[in-house]
N, CA, C and O atoms as a GROMACS GRO file, in nm:
protein
  388
    1UNK      N    1  14.995  -3.451  -9.347
    1UNK     CA    2  14.902  -3.516  -9.258
    1UNK      C    3  14.875  -3.657  -9.309
    1UNK      O    4  14.850  -3.676  -9.428
    2UNK      N    5  14.881  -3.753  -9.221
    2UNK     CA    6  14.860  -3.893  -9.257
    2UNK      C    7  14.716  -3.922  -9.296
    2UNK      O    8  14.623  -3.854  -9.254
    3UNK      N    9  14.701  -4.024  -9.377
    3UNK     CA   10  14.570  -4.078  -9.412
    3UNK      C   11  14.560  -4.218  -9.354
    3UNK      O   12  14.653  -4.297  -9.368
    4UNK      N   13  14.450  -4.248  -9.290
    4UNK     CA   14  14.428  -4.380  -9.233
    4UNK      C   15  14.311  -4.443  -9.309
    4UNK      O   16  14.205  -4.383  -9.323
    5UNK      N   17  14.334  -4.564  -9.358
    5UNK     CA   18  14.232  -4.636  -9.432
    5UNK      C   19  14.206  -4.767  -9.359
    5UNK      O   20  14.298  -4.846  -9.336
    6UNK      N   21  14.080  -4.790  -9.323
    6UNK     CA   22  14.037  -4.918  -9.268
    6UNK      C   23  13.968  -4.993  -9.379
    6UNK      O   24  13.872  -4.944  -9.439
    7UNK      N   25  14.016  -5.113  -9.406
    7UNK     CA   26  13.952  -5.197  -9.507
    7UNK      C   27  13.907  -5.326  -9.440
    7UNK      O   28  13.987  -5.399  -9.382
    8UNK      N   29  13.776  -5.350  -9.449
    8UNK     CA   30  13.718  -5.472  -9.394
    8UNK      C   31  13.700  -5.571  -9.509
    8UNK      O   32  13.625  -5.544  -9.603
    9UNK      N   33  13.770  -5.683  -9.502
    9UNK     CA   34  13.757  -5.790  -9.600
    9UNK      C   35  13.667  -5.897  -9.538
    9UNK      O   36  13.697  -5.949  -9.431
   10UNK      N   37  13.557  -5.929  -9.606
   10UNK     CA   38  13.464  -6.029  -9.553
   10UNK      C   39  13.443  -6.138  -9.656
   10UNK      O   40  13.424  -6.112  -9.775
   11UNK      N   41  13.447  -6.262  -9.608
   11UNK     CA   42  13.428  -6.377  -9.694
   11UNK      C   43  13.347  -6.484  -9.623
   11UNK      O   44  13.266  -6.454  -9.535
   12UNK      N   45  13.371  -6.608  -9.662
   12UNK     CA   46  13.303  -6.722  -9.602
   12UNK      C   47  13.402  -6.833  -9.576
   12UNK      O   48  13.503  -6.847  -9.646
   13UNK      N   49  13.373  -6.912  -9.474
   13UNK     CA   50  13.454  -7.031  -9.442
   13UNK      C   51  13.601  -7.000  -9.421
   13UNK      O   52  13.688  -7.076  -9.463
   14UNK      N   53  13.628  -6.888  -9.356
   14UNK     CA   54  13.767  -6.852  -9.324
   14UNK      C   55  13.846  -6.792  -9.437
   14UNK      O   56  13.968  -6.777  -9.426
   15UNK      N   57  13.780  -6.757  -9.547
   15UNK     CA   58  13.854  -6.709  -9.664
   15UNK      C   59  13.925  -6.575  -9.639
   15UNK      O   60  14.032  -6.552  -9.695
   16UNK      N   61  13.869  -6.489  -9.556
   16UNK     CA   62  13.934  -6.360  -9.530
   16UNK      C   63  14.065  -6.380  -9.455
   16UNK      O   64  14.165  -6.314  -9.484
   17UNK      N   65  14.064  -6.472  -9.360
   17UNK     CA   66  14.188  -6.500  -9.286
   17UNK      C   67  14.292  -6.565  -9.379
   17UNK      O   68  14.410  -6.534  -9.369
   18UNK      N   69  14.247  -6.653  -9.468
   18UNK     CA   70  14.340  -6.715  -9.564
   18UNK      C   71  14.400  -6.610  -9.656
   18UNK      O   72  14.518  -6.616  -9.690
   19UNK      N   73  14.318  -6.512  -9.697
   19UNK     CA   74  14.366  -6.402  -9.779
   19UNK      C   75  14.478  -6.327  -9.706
   19UNK      O   76  14.584  -6.304  -9.764
   20UNK      N   77  14.454  -6.289  -9.580
   20UNK     CA   78  14.555  -6.216  -9.503
   20UNK      C   79  14.682  -6.299  -9.487
   20UNK      O   80  14.793  -6.245  -9.496
   21UNK      N   81  14.667  -6.427  -9.464
   21UNK     CA   82  14.785  -6.515  -9.452
   21UNK      C   83  14.863  -6.520  -9.583
   21UNK      O   84  14.986  -6.514  -9.580
   22UNK      N   85  14.794  -6.531  -9.697
   22UNK     CA   86  14.864  -6.535  -9.825
   22UNK      C   87  14.929  -6.401  -9.858
   22UNK      O   88  15.037  -6.397  -9.917
   23UNK      N   89  14.865  -6.292  -9.820
   23UNK     CA   90  14.926  -6.160  -9.839
   23UNK      C   91  15.061  -6.156  -9.767
   23UNK      O   92  15.158  -6.102  -9.819
   24UNK      N   93  15.067  -6.213  -9.648
   24UNK     CA   94  15.191  -6.212  -9.571
   24UNK      C   95  15.294  -6.310  -9.626
   24UNK      O   96  15.410  -6.273  -9.645
   25UNK      N   97  15.253  -6.434  -9.653
   25UNK     CA   98  15.349  -6.534  -9.699
   25UNK      C   99  15.401  -6.506  -9.840
   25UNK      O  100  15.511  -6.548  -9.874
   26UNK      N  101  15.321  -6.437  -9.921
   26UNK     CA  102  15.363  -6.406 -10.059
   26UNK      C  103  15.468  -6.294 -10.064
   26UNK      O  104  15.534  -6.274 -10.166
   27UNK      N  105  15.482  -6.221  -9.953
   27UNK     CA  106  15.575  -6.109  -9.951
   27UNK      C  107  15.511  -5.976  -9.986
   27UNK      O  108  15.578  -5.873  -9.978
   28UNK      N  109  15.384  -5.976 -10.024
   28UNK     CA  110  15.318  -5.850 -10.061
   28UNK      C  111  15.312  -5.753  -9.943
   28UNK      O  112  15.332  -5.633  -9.962
   29UNK      N  113  15.285  -5.803  -9.824
   29UNK     CA  114  15.277  -5.714  -9.708
   29UNK      C  115  15.410  -5.644  -9.686
   29UNK      O  116  15.414  -5.523  -9.662
   30UNK      N  117  15.520  -5.718  -9.693
   30UNK     CA  118  15.652  -5.656  -9.674
   30UNK      C  119  15.681  -5.552  -9.783
   30UNK      O  120  15.737  -5.447  -9.755
   31UNK      N  121  15.642  -5.583  -9.906
   31UNK     CA  122  15.663  -5.487 -10.016
   31UNK      C  123  15.586  -5.358  -9.991
   31UNK      O  124  15.639  -5.248 -10.012
   32UNK      N  125  15.462  -5.372  -9.947
   32UNK     CA  126  15.380  -5.254  -9.921
   32UNK      C  127  15.438  -5.173  -9.805
   32UNK      O  128  15.446  -5.050  -9.812
   33UNK      N  129  15.478  -5.242  -9.700
   33UNK     CA  130  15.536  -5.172  -9.585
   33UNK      C  131  15.663  -5.096  -9.622
   33UNK      O  132  15.699  -4.999  -9.555
   34UNK      N  133  15.731  -5.141  -9.726
   34UNK     CA  134  15.856  -5.076  -9.769
   34UNK      C  135  15.834  -4.967  -9.874
   34UNK      O  136  15.930  -4.903  -9.917
   35UNK      N  137  15.711  -4.946  -9.914
   35UNK     CA  138  15.684  -4.840 -10.012
   35UNK      C  139  15.705  -4.703  -9.947
   35UNK      O  140  15.677  -4.685  -9.829
   36UNK      N  141  15.755  -4.607 -10.025
   36UNK     CA  142  15.769  -4.471  -9.972
   36UNK      C  143  15.634  -4.417  -9.925
   36UNK      O  144  15.535  -4.423  -9.998
   37UNK      N  145  15.631  -4.366  -9.804
   37UNK     CA  146  15.509  -4.306  -9.751
   37UNK      C  147  15.420  -4.400  -9.673
   37UNK      O  148  15.324  -4.354  -9.611
   38UNK      N  149  15.448  -4.531  -9.673
   38UNK     CA  150  15.366  -4.621  -9.593
   38UNK      C  151  15.410  -4.613  -9.447
   38UNK      O  152  15.528  -4.626  -9.416
   39UNK      N  153  15.315  -4.591  -9.359
   39UNK     CA  154  15.343  -4.578  -9.217
   39UNK      C  155  15.288  -4.694  -9.135
   39UNK      O  156  15.333  -4.717  -9.022
   40UNK      N  157  15.192  -4.768  -9.190
   40UNK     CA  158  15.135  -4.882  -9.118
   40UNK      C  159  15.059  -4.969  -9.216
   40UNK      O  160  14.991  -4.918  -9.306
   41UNK      N  161  15.070  -5.099  -9.198
   41UNK     CA  162  14.995  -5.195  -9.278
   41UNK      C  163  14.981  -5.320  -9.194
   41UNK      O  164  15.070  -5.406  -9.193
   42UNK      N  165  14.869  -5.330  -9.122
   42UNK     CA  166  14.850  -5.440  -9.028
   42UNK      C  167  14.709  -5.497  -9.036
   42UNK      O  168  14.612  -5.424  -9.055
   43UNK      N  169  14.702  -5.630  -9.022
   43UNK     CA  170  14.575  -5.700  -9.020
   43UNK      C  171  14.531  -5.729  -8.878
   43UNK      O  172  14.613  -5.759  -8.791
   44UNK      N  173  14.399  -5.721  -8.855
   44UNK     CA  174  14.339  -5.751  -8.726
   44UNK      C  175  14.215  -5.837  -8.749
   44UNK      O  176  14.154  -5.832  -8.856
   45UNK      N  177  14.179  -5.915  -8.649
   45UNK     CA  178  14.066  -6.006  -8.659
   45UNK      C  179  13.961  -5.968  -8.556
   45UNK      O  180  13.984  -5.987  -8.436
   46UNK      N  181  13.846  -5.914  -8.598
   46UNK     CA  182  13.741  -5.874  -8.504
   46UNK      C  183  13.692  -5.994  -8.422
   46UNK      O  184  13.666  -6.102  -8.476
   47UNK      N  185  13.681  -5.975  -8.292
   47UNK     CA  186  13.640  -6.083  -8.201
   47UNK      C  187  13.498  -6.130  -8.228
   47UNK      O  188  13.466  -6.247  -8.205
   48UNK      N  189  13.412  -6.042  -8.277
   48UNK     CA  190  13.271  -6.078  -8.294
   48UNK      C  191  13.234  -6.114  -8.438
   48UNK      O  192  13.116  -6.131  -8.468
   49UNK      N  193  13.333  -6.125  -8.528
   49UNK     CA  194  13.304  -6.158  -8.668
   49UNK      C  195  13.418  -6.242  -8.727
   49UNK      O  196  13.513  -6.186  -8.782
   50UNK      N  197  13.410  -6.374  -8.715
   50UNK     CA  198  13.520  -6.460  -8.762
   50UNK      C  199  13.539  -6.463  -8.914
   50UNK      O  200  13.638  -6.517  -8.962
   51UNK      N  201  13.446  -6.405  -8.988
   51UNK     CA  202  13.456  -6.405  -9.135
   51UNK      C  203  13.510  -6.275  -9.191
   51UNK      O  204  13.511  -6.255  -9.312
   52UNK      N  205  13.556  -6.184  -9.102
   52UNK     CA  206  13.608  -6.055  -9.146
   52UNK      C  207  13.749  -6.034  -9.095
   52UNK      O  208  13.784  -6.074  -8.984
   53UNK      N  209  13.830  -5.970  -9.178
   53UNK     CA  210  13.964  -5.925  -9.142
   53UNK      C  211  13.966  -5.774  -9.163
   53UNK      O  212  13.917  -5.724  -9.264
   54UNK      N  213  14.024  -5.703  -9.067
   54UNK     CA  214  14.039  -5.558  -9.077
   54UNK      C  215  14.184  -5.526  -9.110
   54UNK      O  216  14.275  -5.570  -9.040
   55UNK      N  217  14.204  -5.450  -9.215
   55UNK     CA  218  14.336  -5.397  -9.249
   55UNK      C  219  14.338  -5.250  -9.209
   55UNK      O  220  14.252  -5.172  -9.251
   56UNK      N  221  14.436  -5.213  -9.128
   56UNK     CA  222  14.459  -5.072  -9.098
   56UNK      C  223  14.582  -5.032  -9.176
   56UNK      O  224  14.692  -5.086  -9.157
   57UNK      N  225  14.562  -4.937  -9.264
   57UNK     CA  226  14.661  -4.895  -9.364
   57UNK      C  227  14.680  -4.744  -9.346
   57UNK      O  228  14.583  -4.669  -9.355
   58UNK      N  229  14.804  -4.699  -9.320
   58UNK     CA  230  14.826  -4.555  -9.300
   58UNK      C  231  14.936  -4.508  -9.394
   58UNK      O  232  15.040  -4.572  -9.409
   59UNK      N  233  14.910  -4.392  -9.457
   59UNK     CA  234  15.002  -4.335  -9.555
   59UNK      C  235  15.036  -4.193  -9.517
   59UNK      O  236  14.954  -4.122  -9.458
   60UNK      N  237  15.156  -4.151  -9.550
   60UNK     CA  238  15.204  -4.017  -9.515
   60UNK      C  239  15.117  -3.908  -9.576
   60UNK      O  240  15.089  -3.806  -9.512
   61UNK      N  241  15.073  -3.930  -9.701
   61UNK     CA  242  14.993  -3.828  -9.770
   61UNK      C  243  14.919  -3.893  -9.887
   61UNK      O  244  14.938  -4.010  -9.917
   62UNK      N  245  14.837  -3.814  -9.951
   62UNK     CA  246  14.757  -3.863 -10.064
   62UNK      C  247  14.845  -3.908 -10.180
   62UNK      O  248  14.812  -4.005 -10.249
   63UNK      N  249  14.956  -3.839 -10.202
   63UNK     CA  250  15.046  -3.876 -10.313
   63UNK      C  251  15.103  -4.016 -10.293
   63UNK      O  252  15.112  -4.093 -10.388
   64UNK      N  253  15.142  -4.050 -10.171
   64UNK     CA  254  15.196  -4.183 -10.143
   64UNK      C  255  15.089  -4.289 -10.164
   64UNK      O  256  15.116  -4.395 -10.219
   65UNK      N  257  14.966  -4.260 -10.119
   65UNK     CA  258  14.856  -4.353 -10.138
   65UNK      C  259  14.825  -4.371 -10.286
   65UNK      O  260  14.803  -4.483 -10.332
   66UNK      N  261  14.824  -4.262 -10.361
   66UNK     CA  262  14.799  -4.270 -10.505
   66UNK      C  263  14.906  -4.354 -10.576
   66UNK      O  264  14.873  -4.434 -10.664
   67UNK      N  265  15.032  -4.337 -10.537
   67UNK     CA  266  15.140  -4.416 -10.597
   67UNK      C  267  15.120  -4.564 -10.567
   67UNK      O  268  15.142  -4.649 -10.653
   68UNK      N  269  15.079  -4.594 -10.445
   68UNK     CA  270  15.050  -4.734 -10.408
   68UNK      C  271  14.938  -4.790 -10.495
   68UNK      O  272  14.948  -4.902 -10.544
   69UNK      N  273  14.831  -4.712 -10.514
   69UNK     CA  274  14.718  -4.758 -10.594
   69UNK      C  275  14.756  -4.780 -10.740
   69UNK      O  276  14.691  -4.859 -10.809
   70UNK      N  277  14.858  -4.712 -10.788
   70UNK     CA  278  14.903  -4.728 -10.926
   70UNK      C  279  15.009  -4.837 -10.943
   70UNK      O  280  15.050  -4.867 -11.055
   71UNK      N  281  15.053  -4.896 -10.833
   71UNK     CA  282  15.160  -4.996 -10.839
   71UNK      C  283  15.108  -5.131 -10.889
   71UNK      O  284  14.988  -5.159 -10.885
   72UNK      N  285  15.201  -5.213 -10.936
   72UNK     CA  286  15.168  -5.348 -10.982
   72UNK      C  287  15.115  -5.435 -10.869
   72UNK      O  288  15.044  -5.532 -10.892
   73UNK      N  289  15.150  -5.400 -10.745
   73UNK     CA  290  15.102  -5.477 -10.630
   73UNK      C  291  14.951  -5.476 -10.620
   73UNK      O  292  14.891  -5.573 -10.573
   74UNK      N  293  14.888  -5.367 -10.663
   74UNK     CA  294  14.742  -5.359 -10.655
   74UNK      C  295  14.675  -5.466 -10.741
   74UNK      O  296  14.570  -5.518 -10.704
   75UNK      N  297  14.736  -5.500 -10.853
   75UNK     CA  298  14.682  -5.607 -10.937
   75UNK      C  299  14.692  -5.742 -10.865
   75UNK      O  300  14.601  -5.824 -10.874
   76UNK      N  301  14.802  -5.762 -10.796
   76UNK     CA  302  14.820  -5.887 -10.720
   76UNK      C  303  14.719  -5.897 -10.607
   76UNK      O  304  14.662  -6.004 -10.582
   77UNK      N  305  14.696  -5.786 -10.538
   77UNK     CA  306  14.599  -5.784 -10.429
   77UNK      C  307  14.459  -5.812 -10.484
   77UNK      O  308  14.383  -5.888 -10.424
   78UNK      N  309  14.426  -5.751 -10.597
   78UNK     CA  310  14.295  -5.774 -10.659
   78UNK      C  311  14.276  -5.920 -10.696
   78UNK      O  312  14.167  -5.975 -10.678
   79UNK      N  313  14.380  -5.985 -10.748
   79UNK     CA  314  14.372  -6.127 -10.782
   79UNK      C  315  14.345  -6.212 -10.658
   79UNK      O  316  14.265  -6.305 -10.662
   80UNK      N  317  14.412  -6.178 -10.548
   80UNK     CA  318  14.389  -6.253 -10.424
   80UNK      C  319  14.248  -6.230 -10.370
   80UNK      O  320  14.185  -6.322 -10.321
   81UNK      N  321  14.199  -6.108 -10.380
   81UNK     CA  322  14.061  -6.080 -10.336
   81UNK      C  323  13.963  -6.165 -10.416
   81UNK      O  324  13.869  -6.222 -10.360
   82UNK      N  325  13.984  -6.174 -10.546
   82UNK     CA  326  13.897  -6.256 -10.631
   82UNK      C  327  13.911  -6.403 -10.596
   82UNK      O  328  13.811  -6.475 -10.587
   83UNK      N  329  14.033  -6.448 -10.576
   83UNK     CA  330  14.059  -6.588 -10.542
   83UNK      C  331  13.980  -6.630 -10.419
   83UNK      O  332  13.927  -6.740 -10.413
   84UNK      N  333  13.974  -6.541 -10.320
   84UNK     CA  334  13.907  -6.573 -10.194
   84UNK      C  335  13.763  -6.520 -10.187
   84UNK      O  336  13.698  -6.531 -10.083
   85UNK      N  337  13.713  -6.465 -10.296
   85UNK     CA  338  13.574  -6.418 -10.306
   85UNK      C  339  13.538  -6.324 -10.192
   85UNK      O  340  13.440  -6.346 -10.120
   86UNK      N  341  13.618  -6.219 -10.177
   86UNK     CA  342  13.599  -6.126 -10.066
   86UNK      C  343  13.520  -6.003 -10.106
   86UNK      O  344  13.527  -5.956 -10.220
   87UNK      N  345  13.444  -5.951 -10.010
   87UNK     CA  346  13.377  -5.823 -10.023
   87UNK      C  347  13.454  -5.723  -9.938
   87UNK      O  348  13.512  -5.759  -9.835
   88UNK      N  349  13.456  -5.598  -9.982
   88UNK     CA  350  13.532  -5.494  -9.911
   88UNK      C  351  13.441  -5.382  -9.866
   88UNK      O  352  13.346  -5.345  -9.933
   89UNK      N  353  13.474  -5.329  -9.750
   89UNK     CA  354  13.415  -5.204  -9.702
   89UNK      C  355  13.533  -5.116  -9.664
   89UNK      O  356  13.620  -5.158  -9.589
   90UNK      N  357  13.536  -4.993  -9.716
   90UNK     CA  358  13.650  -4.904  -9.697
   90UNK      C  359  13.607  -4.778  -9.622
   90UNK      O  360  13.504  -4.718  -9.654
   91UNK      N  361  13.687  -4.740  -9.523
   91UNK     CA  362  13.669  -4.614  -9.450
   91UNK      C  363  13.801  -4.539  -9.454
   91UNK      O  364  13.906  -4.600  -9.436
   92UNK      N  365  13.797  -4.409  -9.478
   92UNK     CA  366  13.920  -4.329  -9.483
   92UNK      C  367  13.908  -4.214  -9.384
   92UNK      O  368  13.804  -4.148  -9.374
   93UNK      N  369  14.018  -4.192  -9.309
   93UNK     CA  370  14.021  -4.089  -9.206
   93UNK      C  371  14.148  -4.006  -9.221
   93UNK      O  372  14.250  -4.054  -9.268
   94UNK      N  373  14.141  -3.881  -9.179
   94UNK     CA  374  14.257  -3.795  -9.167
   94UNK      C  375  14.264  -3.752  -9.021
   94UNK      O  376  14.173  -3.686  -8.972
   95UNK      N  377  14.371  -3.788  -8.951
   95UNK     CA  378  14.382  -3.751  -8.809
   95UNK      C  379  14.386  -3.600  -8.790
   95UNK      O  380  14.437  -3.527  -8.875
   96UNK      N  381  14.332  -3.556  -8.681
   96UNK     CA  382  14.337  -3.413  -8.646
   96UNK      C  383  14.474  -3.380  -8.595
   96UNK      O  384  14.544  -3.464  -8.538
   97UNK      N  385  14.512  -3.256  -8.616
   97UNK     CA  386  14.641  -3.210  -8.564
   97UNK      C  387  14.622  -3.146  -8.430
   97UNK      O  388  14.718  -3.101  -8.369
   0.00000   0.00000   0.00000
């Protein structure tokens, strides 16, 4: 059963959007999408909050998500979050069958 994770990145002065752009241009997004078990990794921009970016992240199972969290990419993502001074809010869902 898939796991869906919504991550809201919030910053100031457009920093969340800059973070998402750098994630894409750096190649990190493509690397994550190519990880075993990744089913979706997409950024969205809420119409009513220009300082927030929503990441919808879906994984095949908990093991795939755990492997992602243990990867070197997580350190790179953390550095970018710090660079852009972002706050995170995380929601995790398991779809019904």
